[in-house]
C-alpha positions in Angstrom: -59.6 59.8 -0.6 -61.1 56.3 -0.6 -58.6 53.4 -0.9 -59.4 51.2 -3.9 -57.6 48.3 -2.2 -54.8 47.6 0.2 -52.1 45.0 0.6 -49.4 43.9 3.0 -45.8 43.3 2.0 -42.3 43.1 3.5 -39.7 45.7 2.6 -36.7 43.6 1.6 -34.3 46.5 2.5 -35.5 47.4 6.0 -36.9 43.9 6.9 -40.1 45.6 8.1 -43.7 45.3 6.8 -45.4 48.0 4.7 -48.9 48.7 3.4 -49.4 49.1 -0.3 -52.4 51.3 -0.8 -54.0 51.7 -4.3 -55.3 55.3 -4.7 -56.9 57.1 -7.7 -54.4 59.7 -9.1 -56.9 62.5 -8.6 -57.2 61.7 -4.9 -53.4 62.0 -4.3 -52.6 65.4 -2.7 -56.3 66.2 -1.9 -57.1 67.7 1.6 -58.2 65.3 4.3 -62.0 65.1 4.7 -63.1 65.0 8.4 -62.2 61.7 10.0 -65.2 59.6 10.8 -65.5 58.7 14.5 -66.4 55.1 13.7 -63.3 54.7 11.5 -61.3 56.3 14.3 -62.6 53.7 16.8 -61.9 50.8 14.4 -58.2 51.7 14.6 -58.3 52.2 18.4 -60.1 48.8 18.7 -57.7 46.9 16.5 -56.1 44.0 18.4 -54.4 42.1 15.6 -52.7 42.7 12.3 -55.7 42.2 10.1 -58.0 44.5 12.0 -55.3 47.2 12.0 -54.8 47.0 8.2 -58.6 47.1 7.5 -58.9 50.1 9.8 -56.1 51.8 8.0 -57.8 51.1 4.7 -61.0 52.8 6.0 -59.3 55.8 7.4 -57.4 56.6 4.2 -53.8 57.4 3.3 -51.1 58.3 5.9 -50.2 61.5 4.2 -52.2 64.0 2.2 -49.7 66.5 0.7 -47.8 65.5 -2.4 -44.4 66.7 -1.1 -44.9 64.3 1.9 -45.6 61.5 -0.5 -42.5 62.0 -2.6 -40.6 58.8 -3.0 -43.6 56.7 -1.9 -45.8 56.8 -5.1 -45.3 54.1 -7.7 -47.0 52.8 -10.8 -48.8 49.6 -9.6 -47.6 47.4 -12.4 -44.0 48.4 -12.1 -43.9 48.1 -8.4 -45.5 44.6 -8.7 -42.9 43.6 -11.2 -40.0 44.7 -9.0 -38.5 47.1 -11.5 -38.6 50.0 -9.1 -35.2 51.0 -7.7 -36.4 52.6 -4.5 -38.5 49.7 -3.3 -37.9 45.9 -3.0 -41.1 44.2 -1.8 -41.0 40.6 -0.8 -43.6 38.2 0.7 -44.7 38.8 4.2 -43.3 36.8 7.1 -45.6 35.7 9.9 -43.1 35.7 12.7 -41.8 39.2 12.1 -45.3 40.5 11.4 -46.5 39.3 14.8 -43.4 40.9 16.4 -44.1 44.3 14.8 -47.8 44.4 15.7 -47.4 45.5 19.3 -50.7 46.9 20.6 -50.2 48.9 23.7 -53.5 48.2 25.5 -52.6 44.5 25.6 -49.6 44.9 27.9 -49.0 45.1 31.6 -45.9 46.0 33.7 -44.0 43.1 35.1 -41.7 42.8 38.1 -40.7 45.5 40.5 -37.6 46.7 38.7 -36.7 47.5 35.1 -39.3 48.4 32.5 -40.4 45.0 31.3 -43.9 44.4 30.0 -45.8 41.3 29.1 -48.4 41.1 26.4 -51.8 39.8 27.3 -54.9 38.9 25.3 -54.9 37.1 21.9 -51.7 36.6 20.1 -53.5 37.2 16.7 -51.7 34.4 14.8 -54.8 33.3 12.9 -55.7 36.9 12.0 -52.1 37.5 10.8 -52.2 34.4 8.7 -55.6 35.4 7.2 -54.1 38.8 6.4 -51.1 37.3 4.6 -53.3 34.8 2.8 -55.8 37.4 1.6 -53.8 40.6 1.3 -50.2 39.8 0.5 -48.9 42.0 -2.3 -47.0 39.1 -3.8 -50.2 37.1 -4.3 -52.2 39.9 -5.9 -53.4 39.6 -9.5 -51.8 41.5 -12.3 -52.3 45.2 -11.4 -50.9 46.7 -14.6 -54.4 47.6 -15.8 -54.5 50.2 -13.0 -51.4 52.0 -14.3 -53.2 54.9 -16.1 -55.7 56.0 -13.3 -54.2 54.7 -10.1 -51.0 54.8 -8.1 -49.5 52.5 -5.4 -48.6 54.4 -2.2 -46.3 52.6 0.2 -46.7 53.2 4.0 -44.6 51.7 6.8 -46.8 49.5 9.1 -44.6 50.6 12.0 -46.0 54.2 11.6 -49.6 53.1 11.7 -49.0 51.1 14.9 -47.1 54.0 16.4 -49.9 56.5 15.6 -52.6 54.2 17.0 -50.7 53.4 20.2 -49.6 57.1 20.9 -53.2 58.2 20.6 -54.4 55.4 22.8 -51.9 56.1 25.5 -52.5 59.9 25.6 -56.3 59.8 25.4 -56.4 57.0 28.0 -55.4 59.5 30.6 -58.5 61.6 29.9 -60.7 58.5 29.9 -59.4 57.3 33.3 -59.7 60.8 34.8 -63.3 60.9 33.7 -64.1 57.8 35.6 -62.6 59.0 38.8 -59.0 57.9 38.8 -56.7 59.5 41.4 -55.0 62.5 39.6 -52.0 62.0 41.9 -51.3 58.6 40.3 -53.0 59.0 36.9 -49.9 58.1 34.9 -49.4 54.9 36.7 -53.1 54.1 36.4 -52.6 54.5 32.6 -49.8 51.9 32.9 -46.8 54.2 32.7 -43.9 52.9 34.7 -42.2 55.3 37.1 -38.5 55.1 36.5 -36.1 56.5 39.2 -32.7 57.9 38.0 -30.9 55.4 40.2 -32.6 52.4 38.6 -32.1 52.9 34.8 -30.0 56.1 34.5 -28.0 54.5 31.6 -31.2 53.7 29.7 -33.5 56.7 30.5 -31.4 59.7 30.9 -34.2 62.2 31.4 -32.7 64.5 34.0 -32.2 64.4 37.8 -35.8 63.5 38.6 -37.9 60.4 37.9 -39.5 59.9 34.5 -42.5 57.9 33.4 -42.1 55.5 30.6 -44.5 53.3 28.6 -43.9 51.2 25.4 -45.4 52.9 22.4 -44.3 50.6 19.6 -42.0 47.7 18.7 -38.4 48.8 18.6 -37.7 49.0 14.8 -34.0 48.4 15.4 -34.5 45.2 17.5 -32.8 42.1 16.2 -32.0 38.7 17.8 -29.2 37.8 15.4 -25.6 38.7 15.8 -24.8 42.4 15.3 -22.9 43.1 12.1 -19.6 44.9 12.3 -21.1 48.1 10.8 -24.8 48.6 10.6 -26.0 50.6 7.6 -27.0 54.1 8.5 -30.8 54.4 8.9 -32.6 57.5 7.7 -35.7 57.8 10.0 -37.3 60.3 7.6 -37.4 57.7 4.9 -38.1 54.6 7.0 -40.8 56.1 9.3 -42.0 59.4 7.9 -45.0 59.8 10.3 -42.8 59.4 13.3 -40.2 61.6 11.8 -42.8 64.4 11.3 -43.5 64.3 15.1 -40.0 64.4 16.5 -36.8 66.3 16.2 -34.3 64.3 14.2 -30.6 65.1 13.6 -28.3 63.1 11.3 -29.3 59.6 10.1 -28.6 57.0 12.9 -26.2 54.1 12.7 -26.9 53.1 16.3 -29.1 50.3 17.6 -30.6 52.8 20.1 -32.4 56.0 19.1 -33.7 58.9 21.2 -35.7 61.7 19.8 -37.7 64.4 21.6 -41.0 65.9 20.5 -40.6 68.8 18.1 -41.2 72.2 19.5 -39.5 74.6 21.8 -39.5 73.4 25.4 -40.6 69.9 24.5 -37.4 68.1 25.4 -39.1 66.6 28.4 -41.0 64.3 26.0 -38.8 61.7 24.3 -39.2 58.5 22.3 -36.4 56.0 23.3 -35.2 52.6 22.3 -32.8 50.8 24.5 -29.4 49.4 23.7 -27.9 46.5 25.7 -24.4 47.4 24.7 -23.7 43.8 23.7 -22.6 42.5 20.3 -24.6 39.4 21.0 -28.1 40.6 20.5 -29.6 37.4 22.0 -28.3 38.5 25.4 -30.2 41.7 25.5 -32.9 42.2 28.1 -36.6 42.0 27.2 -37.2 45.7 27.5 -35.0 46.2 24.4 -37.9 45.0 22.3 -39.9 48.2 22.7 -39.7 51.9 21.8 -40.8 53.9 24.8 -42.6 57.2 25.3 -40.8 58.8 28.3 -41.9 61.9 30.1 -39.7 63.7 32.6 -41.2 64.8 36.0 -38.9 67.9 36.1 -40.8 71.2 35.5 -38.7 74.3 35.7 -35.7 72.2 37.0 -37.9 71.0 40.0 -39.2 67.4 40.3 -43.0 67.3 40.4 -44.9 64.6 42.2 -48.4 65.4 41.1 -48.8 63.1 38.1 -51.8 65.1 36.7 -49.6 68.1 36.3 -47.1 66.1 34.4 -49.9 64.5 32.3 -51.3 68.0 31.5 -47.9 69.1 30.4 -47.6 66.1 28.1 -51.0 66.7 26.6 -50.3 70.4 25.9 -47.0 69.5 24.2 -48.6 66.9 21.9 -51.5 69.2 21.2 -49.2 72.0 20.3 -47.4 69.8 17.9 -50.4 68.1 16.2 -52.9 71.0 16.3 -51.4 74.1 14.7 -54.4 76.2 13.6 -53.9 79.0 11.2 -56.7 81.2 10.0 -57.0 83.4 7.0 -59.6 85.4 5.1 -61.2 83.1 2.6 -63.0 85.6 0.4 -66.2 83.5 0.6 -69.2 85.2 1.9 -70.5 84.0 5.3 -67.2 82.1 5.9 -64.8 85.0 5.6 -62.5 83.6 8.3 -61.5 80.0 7.5 -58.8 77.5 8.6 -55.8 77.9 6.3 -53.8 74.9 7.6 -55.3 71.5 7.0 -54.1 68.2 8.5 -51.1 67.0 6.6 -51.2 63.4 7.9 -53.5 60.9 9.5 -52.2 61.5 13.0 -53.0 65.2 12.8 -56.4 64.4 11.3 -57.3 61.9 14.1 -56.1 64.3 16.8 -58.3 67.0 15.4 -61.3 64.7 15.8 -60.3 63.6 19.3 -60.0 67.1 20.6 -63.2 68.4 19.0 -65.9 65.9 19.7 -68.9 67.7 21.4 -71.2 64.8 21.1 -68.8 62.1 22.3 -66.6 61.4 25.3 -63.4 59.5 25.9 -64.1 56.0 27.2 -61.3 53.9 28.6 -62.4 50.3 28.9 -62.3 48.9 32.4 -60.9 45.6 31.1 -58.6 46.0 28.2 -57.7 49.7 28.7 -58.4 50.6 25.1 -59.7 54.2 24.7 -62.4 55.1 22.1 -64.8 57.9 21.4 -68.2 56.9 22.8 -71.6 58.4 22.0 -73.7 60.0 24.7 -76.8 58.1 23.9 -77.8 55.4 26.3 -75.8 56.7 29.2 -72.1 56.5 30.1 -70.4 53.2 29.4 -67.5 51.4 31.2 -66.5 48.9 28.4 -65.4 49.3 24.8 -67.5 46.3 23.6 -69.9 43.7 24.8 -67.2 41.0 24.7 -65.0 43.0 27.2 -68.0 43.6 29.5 -68.9 39.9 29.5 -65.3 38.8 30.0 -64.9 41.3 32.8 -68.0 40.0 34.6 -66.8 36.4 34.3 -63.4 37.4 35.7 -65.0 39.2 38.6 -67.3 36.3 39.4 -64.3 33.9 39.4 -62.5 36.1 41.9 
């Protein structure tokens, strides 16, 4: 399912950016081939908008099944000419693009109260400008000559960032444990913030015990302008289908704040939350409202648990049960009579399948930037994701 080309655009209806992927018609609906570990690492290593989009191009489409792609496939020439009712693509905006591209490893907790985080590392302005200059859909040549053999598939950028950050956060725990992190404080080592009920009960209502929270994406509802009298209802299934596939969703939301728990029986202890300041003036909202948080309750069987590794294992098992749902069947093919019946339906499931089944690779969490990648076993174990991180870390240590 190779991508012929890829573009960035802004959805005029949601105000958020999307990827426009050009795919051959014959490739749409095909099963995912195994995800390449190098392509996986390219996404995990992405630190700006351009590197993320190029990594998404290399990995292939967000969804494989045709029913999951319904409403997202368009004739390239018609989409470009703006005659498609379901989609209104406008030129990209640098400011909003930079806001949406929140990359989890480049954030650290701030302060002793609340759940504020500060971004560190490069801001990525030049890379975002280069992306807009070279890949903006509004600047593409006439694509109508592709109409017979290709289709344009529209994917929310928010979903790609969410998938990348979720994997990075969860796999980071394993990488840290491998290098000897204290299992009693493993979640805090992975930059989760411990939130006591007395501190932010109105924001993280996760039960009587403490919970652990970490930003996982930019809050898709966040605005700094004045709240309108009645916001239009937002259908999460349509706006962010990859996220919607992972969580339990009720009716379309017309609230600034959302809260969904991980799909599956007994998974209510894992929730994805955005925060509402309760003020009509959005400019007065606290900084933590900018993020969508992954929150994990410390309550197990109605009892608070202090051992963070036990909580981390429970989180891992819940996500694994959601993303890895193997089903086997008799294939009728000699020598391979028993075969997997259920194939990955989306890129998150396909990447998780690689991450949990990598006999010749191990999870490496970089000592400097906290990004987690799959590293090969040749040449001994490593401590850094790249030579640049190793060199920067050595300079920082020498300065100290």
